[in-house]
HTML snippet that shows the backbone in 3Dmol.js (N, CA, C, O; Angstrom):
<script src="https://3Dmol.org/build/3Dmol-min.js"></script>
<div id="view" style="width:600px;height:400px;position:relative"></div>
<script>
const pdb = `
ATOM      1  N   UNK A   1     133.978 173.311 -33.800  1.00  0.00           N
ATOM      2  CA  UNK A   1     133.967 172.531 -35.028  1.00  0.00           C
ATOM      3  C   UNK A   1     134.018 173.482 -36.223  1.00  0.00           C
ATOM      4  O   UNK A   1     133.490 174.594 -36.188  1.00  0.00           O
ATOM      5  N   UNK A   2     134.659 173.012 -37.259  1.00  0.00           N
ATOM      6  CA  UNK A   2     134.779 173.787 -38.488  1.00  0.00           C
ATOM      7  C   UNK A   2     134.386 172.897 -39.666  1.00  0.00           C
ATOM      8  O   UNK A   2     134.462 171.670 -39.596  1.00  0.00           O
ATOM      9  N   UNK A   3     133.972 173.539 -40.726  1.00  0.00           N
ATOM     10  CA  UNK A   3     133.563 172.823 -41.921  1.00  0.00           C
ATOM     11  C   UNK A   3     134.764 172.675 -42.858  1.00  0.00           C
ATOM     12  O   UNK A   3     135.623 173.553 -42.936  1.00  0.00           O
ATOM     13  N   UNK A   4     134.801 171.544 -43.565  1.00  0.00           N
ATOM     14  CA  UNK A   4     135.881 171.288 -44.520  1.00  0.00           C
ATOM     15  C   UNK A   4     135.270 170.675 -45.782  1.00  0.00           C
ATOM     16  O   UNK A   4     134.467 169.746 -45.698  1.00  0.00           O
ATOM     17  N   UNK A   5     135.645 171.189 -46.932  1.00  0.00           N
ATOM     18  CA  UNK A   5     135.118 170.709 -48.213  1.00  0.00           C
ATOM     19  C   UNK A   5     136.145 169.908 -48.993  1.00  0.00           C
ATOM     20  O   UNK A   5     136.036 169.788 -50.214  1.00  0.00           O
ATOM     21  N   UNK A   6     137.143 169.356 -48.307  1.00  0.00           N
ATOM     22  CA  UNK A   6     138.188 168.578 -48.980  1.00  0.00           C
ATOM     23  C   UNK A   6     137.596 167.430 -49.799  1.00  0.00           C
ATOM     24  O   UNK A   6     138.082 167.125 -50.889  1.00  0.00           O
ATOM     25  N   UNK A   7     136.555 166.802 -49.275  1.00  0.00           N
ATOM     26  CA  UNK A   7     135.906 165.708 -50.003  1.00  0.00           C
ATOM     27  C   UNK A   7     135.349 166.193 -51.342  1.00  0.00           C
ATOM     28  O   UNK A   7     135.424 165.482 -52.345  1.00  0.00           O
ATOM     29  N   UNK A   8     134.795 167.398 -51.352  1.00  0.00           N
ATOM     30  CA  UNK A   8     134.248 167.967 -52.582  1.00  0.00           C
ATOM     31  C   UNK A   8     135.344 168.124 -53.626  1.00  0.00           C
ATOM     32  O   UNK A   8     135.150 167.776 -54.790  1.00  0.00           O
ATOM     33  N   UNK A   9     136.484 168.643 -53.215  1.00  0.00           N
ATOM     34  CA  UNK A   9     137.577 168.868 -54.175  1.00  0.00           C
ATOM     35  C   UNK A   9     138.099 167.537 -54.715  1.00  0.00           C
ATOM     36  O   UNK A   9     138.528 167.465 -55.867  1.00  0.00           O
ATOM     37  N   UNK A  10     138.068 166.483 -53.894  1.00  0.00           N
ATOM     38  CA  UNK A  10     138.482 165.166 -54.369  1.00  0.00           C
ATOM     39  C   UNK A  10     137.501 164.626 -55.412  1.00  0.00           C
ATOM     40  O   UNK A  10     137.910 163.994 -56.386  1.00  0.00           O
ATOM     41  N   UNK A  11     136.210 164.877 -55.205  1.00  0.00           N
ATOM     42  CA  UNK A  11     135.209 164.460 -56.198  1.00  0.00           C
ATOM     43  C   UNK A  11     135.485 165.154 -57.522  1.00  0.00           C
ATOM     44  O   UNK A  11     135.451 164.524 -58.579  1.00  0.00           O
ATOM     45  N   UNK A  12     135.755 166.439 -57.466  1.00  0.00           N
ATOM     46  CA  UNK A  12     136.028 167.180 -58.699  1.00  0.00           C
ATOM     47  C   UNK A  12     137.259 166.621 -59.404  1.00  0.00           C
ATOM     48  O   UNK A  12     137.254 166.463 -60.625  1.00  0.00           O
ATOM     49  N   UNK A  13     138.303 166.323 -58.652  1.00  0.00           N
ATOM     50  CA  UNK A  13     139.513 165.734 -59.252  1.00  0.00           C
ATOM     51  C   UNK A  13     139.204 164.383 -59.895  1.00  0.00           C
ATOM     52  O   UNK A  13     139.636 164.104 -61.013  1.00  0.00           O
ATOM     53  N   UNK A  14     138.455 163.551 -59.179  1.00  0.00           N
ATOM     54  CA  UNK A  14     138.109 162.233 -59.698  1.00  0.00           C
ATOM     55  C   UNK A  14     137.295 162.319 -60.989  1.00  0.00           C
ATOM     56  O   UNK A  14     137.396 161.453 -61.858  1.00  0.00           O
ATOM     57  N   UNK A  15     136.497 163.363 -61.099  1.00  0.00           N
ATOM     58  CA  UNK A  15     135.636 163.526 -62.275  1.00  0.00           C
ATOM     59  C   UNK A  15     136.249 164.453 -63.323  1.00  0.00           C
ATOM     60  O   UNK A  15     135.593 164.828 -64.295  1.00  0.00           O
ATOM     61  N   UNK A  16     137.491 164.810 -63.116  1.00  0.00           N
ATOM     62  CA  UNK A  16     138.211 165.690 -64.040  1.00  0.00           C
ATOM     63  C   UNK A  16     137.434 166.996 -64.275  1.00  0.00           C
ATOM     64  O   UNK A  16     137.296 167.468 -65.404  1.00  0.00           O
ATOM     65  N   UNK A  17     136.935 167.558 -63.171  1.00  0.00           N
ATOM     66  CA  UNK A  17     136.185 168.814 -63.226  1.00  0.00           C
ATOM     67  C   UNK A  17     136.988 169.912 -62.542  1.00  0.00           C
ATOM     68  O   UNK A  17     137.786 169.658 -61.640  1.00  0.00           O
ATOM     69  N   UNK A  18     136.755 171.126 -62.993  1.00  0.00           N
ATOM     70  CA  UNK A  18     137.348 172.289 -62.351  1.00  0.00           C
ATOM     71  C   UNK A  18     136.266 172.975 -61.518  1.00  0.00           C
ATOM     72  O   UNK A  18     135.078 172.697 -61.681  1.00  0.00           O
ATOM     73  N   UNK A  19     136.681 173.858 -60.640  1.00  0.00           N
ATOM     74  CA  UNK A  19     135.714 174.587 -59.816  1.00  0.00           C
ATOM     75  C   UNK A  19     134.722 175.344 -60.687  1.00  0.00           C
ATOM     76  O   UNK A  19     133.540 175.429 -60.354  1.00  0.00           O
ATOM     77  N   UNK A  20     135.192 175.888 -61.788  1.00  0.00           N
ATOM     78  CA  UNK A  20     134.313 176.625 -62.703  1.00  0.00           C
ATOM     79  C   UNK A  20     133.242 175.696 -63.279  1.00  0.00           C
ATOM     80  O   UNK A  20     132.097 176.109 -63.464  1.00  0.00           O
ATOM     81  N   UNK A  21     133.613 174.441 -63.561  1.00  0.00           N
ATOM     82  CA  UNK A  21     132.644 173.458 -64.062  1.00  0.00           C
ATOM     83  C   UNK A  21     131.546 173.207 -63.024  1.00  0.00           C
ATOM     84  O   UNK A  21     130.364 173.136 -63.361  1.00  0.00           O
ATOM     85  N   UNK A  22     131.951 173.074 -61.770  1.00  0.00           N
ATOM     86  CA  UNK A  22     130.974 172.878 -60.698  1.00  0.00           C
ATOM     87  C   UNK A  22     130.074 174.098 -60.574  1.00  0.00           C
ATOM     88  O   UNK A  22     128.858 173.968 -60.430  1.00  0.00           O
ATOM     89  N   UNK A  23     130.668 175.270 -60.629  1.00  0.00           N
ATOM     90  CA  UNK A  23     129.887 176.507 -60.507  1.00  0.00           C
ATOM     91  C   UNK A  23     128.795 176.560 -61.576  1.00  0.00           C
ATOM     92  O   UNK A  23     127.650 176.906 -61.283  1.00  0.00           O
ATOM     93  N   UNK A  24     129.147 176.223 -62.798  1.00  0.00           N
ATOM     94  CA  UNK A  24     128.166 176.247 -63.888  1.00  0.00           C
ATOM     95  C   UNK A  24     127.135 175.131 -63.744  1.00  0.00           C
ATOM     96  O   UNK A  24     125.939 175.367 -63.916  1.00  0.00           O
ATOM     97  N   UNK A  25     127.589 173.919 -63.430  1.00  0.00           N
ATOM     98  CA  UNK A  25     126.679 172.771 -63.328  1.00  0.00           C
ATOM     99  C   UNK A  25     125.667 172.939 -62.199  1.00  0.00           C
ATOM    100  O   UNK A  25     124.515 172.527 -62.329  1.00  0.00           O
ATOM    101  N   UNK A  26     126.095 173.543 -61.093  1.00  0.00           N
ATOM    102  CA  UNK A  26     125.222 173.689 -59.929  1.00  0.00           C
ATOM    103  C   UNK A  26     124.527 175.048 -59.888  1.00  0.00           C
ATOM    104  O   UNK A  26     123.654 175.266 -59.048  1.00  0.00           O
ATOM    105  N   UNK A  27     124.896 175.955 -60.774  1.00  0.00           N
ATOM    106  CA  UNK A  27     124.287 177.282 -60.769  1.00  0.00           C
ATOM    107  C   UNK A  27     124.679 178.088 -59.540  1.00  0.00           C
ATOM    108  O   UNK A  27     123.850 178.777 -58.946  1.00  0.00           O
ATOM    109  N   UNK A  28     125.949 177.996 -59.164  1.00  0.00           N
ATOM    110  CA  UNK A  28     126.432 178.700 -57.976  1.00  0.00           C
ATOM    111  C   UNK A  28     126.993 180.070 -58.342  1.00  0.00           C
ATOM    112  O   UNK A  28     127.472 180.291 -59.454  1.00  0.00           O
ATOM    113  N   UNK A  29     126.923 180.965 -57.395  1.00  0.00           N
ATOM    114  CA  UNK A  29     127.512 182.289 -57.590  1.00  0.00           C
ATOM    115  C   UNK A  29     129.017 182.217 -57.348  1.00  0.00           C
ATOM    116  O   UNK A  29     129.509 181.279 -56.721  1.00  0.00           O
ATOM    117  N   UNK A  30     129.729 183.197 -57.842  1.00  0.00           N
ATOM    118  CA  UNK A  30     131.168 183.243 -57.583  1.00  0.00           C
ATOM    119  C   UNK A  30     131.429 183.457 -56.090  1.00  0.00           C
ATOM    120  O   UNK A  30     132.444 183.000 -55.564  1.00  0.00           O
ATOM    121  N   UNK A  31     130.521 184.147 -55.417  1.00  0.00           N
ATOM    122  CA  UNK A  31     130.647 184.356 -53.974  1.00  0.00           C
ATOM    123  C   UNK A  31     130.561 183.022 -53.223  1.00  0.00           C
ATOM    124  O   UNK A  31     131.337 182.779 -52.298  1.00  0.00           O
ATOM    125  N   UNK A  32     129.626 182.166 -53.618  1.00  0.00           N
ATOM    126  CA  UNK A  32     129.490 180.851 -52.987  1.00  0.00           C
ATOM    127  C   UNK A  32     130.748 180.019 -53.227  1.00  0.00           C
ATOM    128  O   UNK A  32     131.227 179.339 -52.320  1.00  0.00           O
ATOM    129  N   UNK A  33     131.277 180.071 -54.437  1.00  0.00           N
ATOM    130  CA  UNK A  33     132.499 179.327 -54.739  1.00  0.00           C
ATOM    131  C   UNK A  33     133.672 179.847 -53.910  1.00  0.00           C
ATOM    132  O   UNK A  33     134.502 179.068 -53.442  1.00  0.00           O
ATOM    133  N   UNK A  34     133.734 181.138 -53.735  1.00  0.00           N
ATOM    134  CA  UNK A  34     134.788 181.739 -52.925  1.00  0.00           C
ATOM    135  C   UNK A  34     134.705 181.230 -51.484  1.00  0.00           C
ATOM    136  O   UNK A  34     135.722 180.889 -50.880  1.00  0.00           O
ATOM    137  N   UNK A  35     133.494 181.182 -50.944  1.00  0.00           N
ATOM    138  CA  UNK A  35     133.306 180.702 -49.580  1.00  0.00           C
ATOM    139  C   UNK A  35     133.679 179.225 -49.458  1.00  0.00           C
ATOM    140  O   UNK A  35     134.296 178.820 -48.473  1.00  0.00           O
ATOM    141  N   UNK A  36     133.309 178.427 -50.449  1.00  0.00           N
ATOM    142  CA  UNK A  36     133.671 177.016 -50.439  1.00  0.00           C
ATOM    143  C   UNK A  36     135.185 176.851 -50.479  1.00  0.00           C
ATOM    144  O   UNK A  36     135.744 176.019 -49.765  1.00  0.00           O
ATOM    145  N   UNK A  37     135.838 177.637 -51.307  1.00  0.00           N
ATOM    146  CA  UNK A  37     137.293 177.547 -51.445  1.00  0.00           C
ATOM    147  C   UNK A  37     138.021 177.872 -50.150  1.00  0.00           C
ATOM    148  O   UNK A  37     139.132 177.396 -49.917  1.00  0.00           O
ATOM    149  N   UNK A  38     137.395 178.682 -49.314  1.00  0.00           N
ATOM    150  CA  UNK A  38     138.008 179.093 -48.045  1.00  0.00           C
ATOM    151  C   UNK A  38     137.477 178.295 -46.858  1.00  0.00           C
ATOM    152  O   UNK A  38     137.721 178.656 -45.706  1.00  0.00           O
ATOM    153  N   UNK A  39     136.750 177.206 -47.137  1.00  0.00           N
ATOM    154  CA  UNK A  39     136.155 176.367 -46.082  1.00  0.00           C
ATOM    155  C   UNK A  39     135.280 177.185 -45.136  1.00  0.00           C
ATOM    156  O   UNK A  39     135.313 176.999 -43.920  1.00  0.00           O
ATOM    157  N   UNK A  40     134.505 178.085 -45.712  1.00  0.00           N
ATOM    158  CA  UNK A  40     133.567 178.884 -44.923  1.00  0.00           C
ATOM    159  C   UNK A  40     132.173 178.284 -45.037  1.00  0.00           C
ATOM    160  O   UNK A  40     131.897 177.492 -45.938  1.00  0.00           O
ATOM    161  N   UNK A  41     131.309 178.664 -44.124  1.00  0.00           N
ATOM    162  CA  UNK A  41     129.932 178.171 -44.128  1.00  0.00           C
ATOM    163  C   UNK A  41     129.192 178.664 -45.373  1.00  0.00           C
ATOM    164  O   UNK A  41     129.342 179.810 -45.796  1.00  0.00           O
ATOM    165  N   UNK A  42     128.390 177.765 -45.945  1.00  0.00           N
ATOM    166  CA  UNK A  42     127.496 178.116 -47.043  1.00  0.00           C
ATOM    167  C   UNK A  42     126.098 177.632 -46.672  1.00  0.00           C
ATOM    168  O   UNK A  42     125.934 176.874 -45.716  1.00  0.00           O
ATOM    169  N   UNK A  43     125.115 178.059 -47.410  1.00  0.00           N
ATOM    170  CA  UNK A  43     123.737 177.682 -47.101  1.00  0.00           C
ATOM    171  C   UNK A  43     123.478 176.227 -47.466  1.00  0.00           C
ATOM    172  O   UNK A  43     124.198 175.637 -48.271  1.00  0.00           O
ATOM    173  N   UNK A  44     122.452 175.666 -46.867  1.00  0.00           N
ATOM    174  CA  UNK A  44     122.059 174.313 -47.219  1.00  0.00           C
ATOM    175  C   UNK A  44     121.554 174.275 -48.662  1.00  0.00           C
ATOM    176  O   UNK A  44     121.658 173.242 -49.323  1.00  0.00           O
ATOM    177  N   UNK A  45     121.020 175.367 -49.146  1.00  0.00           N
ATOM    178  CA  UNK A  45     120.586 175.445 -50.547  1.00  0.00           C
ATOM    179  C   UNK A  45     121.791 175.256 -51.477  1.00  0.00           C
ATOM    180  O   UNK A  45     121.698 174.552 -52.483  1.00  0.00           O
ATOM    181  N   UNK A  46     122.902 175.878 -51.143  1.00  0.00           N
ATOM    182  CA  UNK A  46     124.118 175.723 -51.941  1.00  0.00           C
ATOM    183  C   UNK A  46     124.587 174.280 -51.919  1.00  0.00           C
ATOM    184  O   UNK A  46     124.939 173.725 -52.959  1.00  0.00           O
ATOM    185  N   UNK A  47     124.593 173.671 -50.743  1.00  0.00           N
ATOM    186  CA  UNK A  47     125.005 172.275 -50.633  1.00  0.00           C
ATOM    187  C   UNK A  47     124.060 171.352 -51.409  1.00  0.00           C
ATOM    188  O   UNK A  47     124.500 170.370 -52.008  1.00  0.00           O
ATOM    189  N   UNK A  48     122.788 171.664 -51.394  1.00  0.00           N
ATOM    190  CA  UNK A  48     121.814 170.875 -52.149  1.00  0.00           C
ATOM    191  C   UNK A  48     122.091 170.973 -53.648  1.00  0.00           C
ATOM    192  O   UNK A  48     122.040 169.967 -54.355  1.00  0.00           O
ATOM    193  N   UNK A  49     122.380 172.166 -54.130  1.00  0.00           N
ATOM    194  CA  UNK A  49     122.685 172.354 -55.550  1.00  0.00           C
ATOM    195  C   UNK A  49     123.914 171.547 -55.961  1.00  0.00           C
ATOM    196  O   UNK A  49     123.946 170.952 -57.039  1.00  0.00           O
ATOM    197  N   UNK A  50     124.920 171.534 -55.095  1.00  0.00           N
ATOM    198  CA  UNK A  50     126.140 170.779 -55.374  1.00  0.00           C
ATOM    199  C   UNK A  50     125.836 169.289 -55.442  1.00  0.00           C
ATOM    200  O   UNK A  50     126.274 168.599 -56.362  1.00  0.00           O
ATOM    201  N   UNK A  51     125.088 168.800 -54.467  1.00  0.00           N
ATOM    202  CA  UNK A  51     124.738 167.380 -54.427  1.00  0.00           C
ATOM    203  C   UNK A  51     123.906 166.973 -55.642  1.00  0.00           C
ATOM    204  O   UNK A  51     124.100 165.892 -56.198  1.00  0.00           O
ATOM    205  N   UNK A  52     123.002 167.819 -56.040  1.00  0.00           N
ATOM    206  CA  UNK A  52     122.177 167.528 -57.216  1.00  0.00           C
ATOM    207  C   UNK A  52     123.047 167.503 -58.479  1.00  0.00           C
ATOM    208  O   UNK A  52     122.903 166.610 -59.315  1.00  0.00           O
ATOM    209  N   UNK A  53     123.931 168.465 -58.615  1.00  0.00           N
ATOM    210  CA  UNK A  53     124.777 168.551 -59.808  1.00  0.00           C
ATOM    211  C   UNK A  53     125.754 167.384 -59.895  1.00  0.00           C
ATOM    212  O   UNK A  53     126.058 166.906 -60.988  1.00  0.00           O
ATOM    213  N   UNK A  54     126.240 166.931 -58.757  1.00  0.00           N
ATOM    214  CA  UNK A  54     127.232 165.854 -58.745  1.00  0.00           C
ATOM    215  C   UNK A  54     126.621 164.477 -58.490  1.00  0.00           C
ATOM    216  O   UNK A  54     127.329 163.470 -58.492  1.00  0.00           O
ATOM    217  N   UNK A  55     125.308 164.437 -58.271  1.00  0.00           N
ATOM    218  CA  UNK A  55     124.587 163.199 -57.974  1.00  0.00           C
ATOM    219  C   UNK A  55     125.271 162.456 -56.821  1.00  0.00           C
ATOM    220  O   UNK A  55     125.686 161.305 -56.948  1.00  0.00           O
ATOM    221  N   UNK A  56     125.369 163.165 -55.694  1.00  0.00           N
ATOM    222  CA  UNK A  56     126.001 162.583 -54.514  1.00  0.00           C
ATOM    223  C   UNK A  56     125.234 163.028 -53.275  1.00  0.00           C
ATOM    224  O   UNK A  56     124.285 163.807 -53.363  1.00  0.00           O
ATOM    225  N   UNK A  57     125.650 162.534 -52.143  1.00  0.00           N
ATOM    226  CA  UNK A  57     125.018 162.923 -50.880  1.00  0.00           C
ATOM    227  C   UNK A  57     125.892 163.936 -50.158  1.00  0.00           C
ATOM    228  O   UNK A  57     127.071 164.099 -50.473  1.00  0.00           O
ATOM    229  N   UNK A  58     125.306 164.603 -49.200  1.00  0.00           N
ATOM    230  CA  UNK A  58     126.009 165.677 -48.499  1.00  0.00           C
ATOM    231  C   UNK A  58     127.243 165.164 -47.751  1.00  0.00           C
ATOM    232  O   UNK A  58     128.239 165.878 -47.635  1.00  0.00           O
ATOM    233  N   UNK A  59     127.178 163.937 -47.246  1.00  0.00           N
ATOM    234  CA  UNK A  59     128.333 163.416 -46.517  1.00  0.00           C
ATOM    235  C   UNK A  59     129.505 163.082 -47.437  1.00  0.00           C
ATOM    236  O   UNK A  59     130.609 162.820 -46.960  1.00  0.00           O
ATOM    237  N   UNK A  60     129.279 163.089 -48.734  1.00  0.00           N
ATOM    238  CA  UNK A  60     130.361 162.897 -49.696  1.00  0.00           C
ATOM    239  C   UNK A  60     131.038 164.218 -50.059  1.00  0.00           C
ATOM    240  O   UNK A  60     132.058 164.236 -50.747  1.00  0.00           O
ATOM    241  N   UNK A  61     130.456 165.324 -49.588  1.00  0.00           N
ATOM    242  CA  UNK A  61     130.913 166.661 -49.965  1.00  0.00           C
ATOM    243  C   UNK A  61     131.532 167.415 -48.795  1.00  0.00           C
ATOM    244  O   UNK A  61     132.485 168.174 -48.972  1.00  0.00           O
ATOM    245  N   UNK A  62     130.997 167.209 -47.622  1.00  0.00           N
ATOM    246  CA  UNK A  62     131.358 168.047 -46.478  1.00  0.00           C
ATOM    247  C   UNK A  62     131.725 167.178 -45.285  1.00  0.00           C
ATOM    248  O   UNK A  62     131.203 166.077 -45.112  1.00  0.00           O
ATOM    249  N   UNK A  63     132.617 167.686 -44.485  1.00  0.00           N
ATOM    250  CA  UNK A  63     132.907 167.042 -43.201  1.00  0.00           C
ATOM    251  C   UNK A  63     133.184 168.127 -42.174  1.00  0.00           C
ATOM    252  O   UNK A  63     133.556 169.251 -42.509  1.00  0.00           O
ATOM    253  N   UNK A  64     132.995 167.765 -40.936  1.00  0.00           N
ATOM    254  CA  UNK A  64     133.283 168.682 -39.845  1.00  0.00           C
ATOM    255  C   UNK A  64     134.550 168.211 -39.159  1.00  0.00           C
ATOM    256  O   UNK A  64     134.714 167.026 -38.871  1.00  0.00           O
ATOM    257  N   UNK A  65     135.436 169.146 -38.903  1.00  0.00           N
ATOM    258  CA  UNK A  65     136.703 168.841 -38.246  1.00  0.00           C
ATOM    259  C   UNK A  65     136.828 169.715 -37.017  1.00  0.00           C
ATOM    260  O   UNK A  65     136.249 170.799 -36.946  1.00  0.00           O
ATOM    261  N   UNK A  66     137.581 169.239 -36.062  1.00  0.00           N
ATOM    262  CA  UNK A  66     137.753 170.033 -34.847  1.00  0.00           C
ATOM    263  C   UNK A  66     138.618 171.242 -35.139  1.00  0.00           C
ATOM    264  O   UNK A  66     139.459 171.218 -36.037  1.00  0.00           O
ATOM    265  N   UNK A  67     138.411 172.277 -34.389  1.00  0.00           N
ATOM    266  CA  UNK A  67     139.186 173.510 -34.569  1.00  0.00           C
ATOM    267  C   UNK A  67     140.677 173.244 -34.371  1.00  0.00           C
ATOM    268  O   UNK A  67     141.511 173.878 -35.019  1.00  0.00           O
ATOM    269  N   UNK A  68     141.008 172.335 -33.505  1.00  0.00           N
ATOM    270  CA  UNK A  68     142.416 172.061 -33.241  1.00  0.00           C
ATOM    271  C   UNK A  68     143.085 171.422 -34.468  1.00  0.00           C
ATOM    272  O   UNK A  68     144.266 171.662 -34.717  1.00  0.00           O
ATOM    273  N   UNK A  69     142.338 170.610 -35.238  1.00  0.00           N
ATOM    274  CA  UNK A  69     142.891 170.017 -36.455  1.00  0.00           C
ATOM    275  C   UNK A  69     143.189 171.100 -37.490  1.00  0.00           C
ATOM    276  O   UNK A  69     144.163 170.992 -38.235  1.00  0.00           O
ATOM    277  N   UNK A  70     142.374 172.121 -37.542  1.00  0.00           N
ATOM    278  CA  UNK A  70     142.584 173.203 -38.507  1.00  0.00           C
ATOM    279  C   UNK A  70     143.835 173.999 -38.161  1.00  0.00           C
ATOM    280  O   UNK A  70     144.592 174.396 -39.047  1.00  0.00           O
ATOM    281  N   UNK A  71     144.045 174.226 -36.889  1.00  0.00           N
ATOM    282  CA  UNK A  71     145.219 175.015 -36.464  1.00  0.00           C
ATOM    283  C   UNK A  71     146.514 174.226 -36.629  1.00  0.00           C
ATOM    284  O   UNK A  71     147.595 174.814 -36.661  1.00  0.00           O
ATOM    285  N   UNK A  72     146.415 172.907 -36.734  1.00  0.00           N
ATOM    286  CA  UNK A  72     147.607 172.080 -36.898  1.00  0.00           C
ATOM    287  C   UNK A  72     148.000 171.874 -38.353  1.00  0.00           C
ATOM    288  O   UNK A  72     148.962 171.153 -38.620  1.00  0.00           O
ATOM    289  N   UNK A  73     147.296 172.476 -39.298  1.00  0.00           N
ATOM    290  CA  UNK A  73     147.612 172.305 -40.729  1.00  0.00           C
ATOM    291  C   UNK A  73     148.893 172.994 -41.093  1.00  0.00           C
ATOM    292  O   UNK A  73     149.309 172.954 -42.251  1.00  0.00           O
TER     293      UNK A  73
END
`;
const viewer = $3Dmol.createViewer("view");
viewer.addModel(pdb, "pdb");
viewer.setStyle({}, {cartoon: {color: "spectrum"}});
viewer.zoomTo();
viewer.render();
</script>
């Protein structure tokens, strides 16, 4: 299984926000943003900050996809 943050990017688009806006609103490091952009694992603390900043739940931000779906992109 792999992590995918596509839902997060859709929230940002819907709210007319840029990644930099999220970084500032949630108090994230540029390293955390880099990891999110590459669909890499981040800490639950990072996910909590995102959810708090966007007033949403974790299932609105992250999803798990099978490894085979990732290779078929």
